[in-house]
N, C-alpha and C positions, 0 to 999 in steps of 0.2 A: 249633227254632222260628224261623221267618222273621219278622224285624221290619222295619217300614217307618219311615223311608225307607232303602232299601238303601245308597244312596250315603253315608249316615252310619254305619249299623251294620255294614256289610261292611268297614269300615276298621279297621286296627290291632287293639289288644287292649281287652278290657273294662276300663274305668277303675274305680277305687274307687267303690262305690255312693254314698258320701257326696258326691262331686263331681258325680255325675250328678243326685242329688236337689237339690243346691244350684243346678245349672243349671236344673232344672225349676222351682224356686221363683222364680228370676229371670224365667223365661218367664211364670209366672203374674203376677208383679208388672207386667210389661209389658202383659199382657192386661187386668189391672185398670185400668191407666192408660188404655188404649185405650177400655175401656168407660166410664170417667169422662168422657173427651173426647166420646164419643158422647152420653152423658147430658147433657153441657153443651150440645151442639148442639140436642138436643130442648128443653132448658130455655130456650134463647134463642128458639126458635120459639114456645114456649108462653107465655112471659112478655112483658109489654109493657115494653120497656126505654126507651121514649120515643125510639127511633131511627127514621129513615125505613125503610120496608119493605125497600128494597134493602140497607141497611146490616145489618139484622137477618138477612136471608137470607145475606148475604156472611159474616157472623160465624158463623152456624150452619154454613154450608158449609165454612168453614175448620176449624172444630172437628171436623166429621164427617170431613174429609179427614185431619186429624191423627190421629183415632182409627183410621181405616182403615190409615194408614201405621204407626201404633204396633202394630197387630195383625200386620201383615206383617213388621215388624222383629222382633217377639217371636219368631215362628217361625224366621226366618232366623238370628237370634242364637243361639237354642237349638241349631239344627242345626249351625251353624258351630262353636259352642263344644263340642258333644258330639264332633264329628268331630276337632277339634284335640286334645281330651283323649285320644281313642282312639289318635291318632297320636303322642302325646307331644310335641306342638308347642305353642308359645305361644298363648294365647287371642287371637282376632282383635280388631281395634280396634273402636271404637264411633263412627265418624264420623257415621253416620245419626242416632244418638241426640242428637248435638249439634244437628243440624238440627231435629229434633223439639222439643228444648228451646227453641231460638230461636223456633219457631212458637208455642209455648205462652206464652213471654214476651211476644211481640207481641200475642197475643190478650188476655192478662192486662192489658197496658197499655191496650188499647182499652177493655176493660170498666171499668177503673179510671177512665179519663177520662169515660166515659159515666155512671158512678155519681156522680162528682163534679159533672158538669154537671146531672144530674137533681136532685141534692140542693140545688143553688143556686136 
């Protein structure tokens, strides 16, 4: 049976299925996070946060971009991890995840400031 992507599955030996399943669960966790970020973008556009229109659009846009990046990172991390396991190599680093985390922290700080300002 031919599996896709070949650049992942044509490498090395089949790893223990438990590691492959754990890698898939991590992929799904990244996808859930990406979907939550996209839902946040929709929420910002749907709710009146009391911000100027350009600020709400910017916040929604940043959340949507973070969600898109999270989905792309999910697949890339899954593929690189699976390939490394098949080759018996160390798992790849997670530098992109640090950037996504920073983006979420910035968005959370902006939302917190807005909520405090609206409550006053």
